[in-house]
N, C-alpha and C positions, 0 to 999 in steps of 0.2 A: 543641450540635448532638447528637441523639440517635442511638442506636446504628442505627436503621432509616433515619435521613437518610445514614449512611456507607455502609450496604449500598446504598443506592439511588444513590448518586453514580455518574456515568458516568465512567468513565476514558478515556484518549487511546485506546484500542483500540476505543471506542465500545459497550463493554458496561459492565454495573453492576459494582460492587465485589463484590456478591454471586455474579453469574454468572460472574466471573472466575476467583474462587476455587473455584467448583464445577467448572470448567474444568480448574484445575490438579488438583485432587483426582482428578477422572476420567483424566487423563492419568498422574498418578501410580501409580493403580491399574492400569492398562494396563501401564505399564512394570514394575511389580512381577510381574505375572503372565506377562510375556513371558518366553521361554527367556532364561537367563542365560549369559554365556560359563562361569560357574563350572560348568556341567552339561555343559560338553565335555569329552569323553574325552581325557586326555592320555597317559596310559600305561594302557593297558587292564589291567583293567576299571575303573580307576579315573578319576574326574573332578577338575577344578581343586579343586572344594570338599572333596573326601574327601583330596585332597592337601594342602591347607590345614589340614585337621585332624589330620593324621599330623603335619606339620611343626610345629605348634601343641603338639601332646600331647610330642612329643619335645625341643621348644625350652623349654616352660614349664610342661608338666604334671608331677604328682608322679611321681618314679620309685621302684621298688621293686627292690632287687638281692639275690637269694637266692643266696648263694654255695652250689656244690655239691661242692666239694673238688676236688682234682685241677687249680687253676687255671681252673675251669668255673662258671659263672654262669647265673641266668634272670634277666632283666631284664623290668620291665615300664613301660612308660609309658602314664600315664593322662590322659583327656581333660581339659580345662581345668576342667569342672565336675566333676570327680572322681566322673562316673556310670559309666565305662566304662575298660575297658585297651583303648588304641588299638592298641599295638605291644607284642608279646610276643616276646622273643628269647633264644635259647640262645647263650650265648657260651663260647668257648675262647680265653682270654687276652683280647686285644681282637677278635676274630675273630668274627663273627656265624656259628654253624653252622646256625641256623634261625631264621625269623622269621615270625611271623603277624601280619597288619594287619587291623583289623577297625574301619574309620571310621566 
């Protein structure tokens, strides 16, 4: 059986295998282009995609801690691909005194 025979084979949905694959491809493209729940604002102005980036950086990204003396430190959490600082915080002991988030 040649590849052209497989593509021409009529499936139980009444369409050829080729048309079925093209339909699936079109459906997938439409799904990917549609608004995602990840774009929904959960904590203004951050959406779910931003919050996941923040959580990933803090949980698994590189961390830099710069002691400032007097029980203070500046802490930075980097993106998983190490391309940017996602969370920067100034700490007094274990208390965050300021936080800058750049998802």
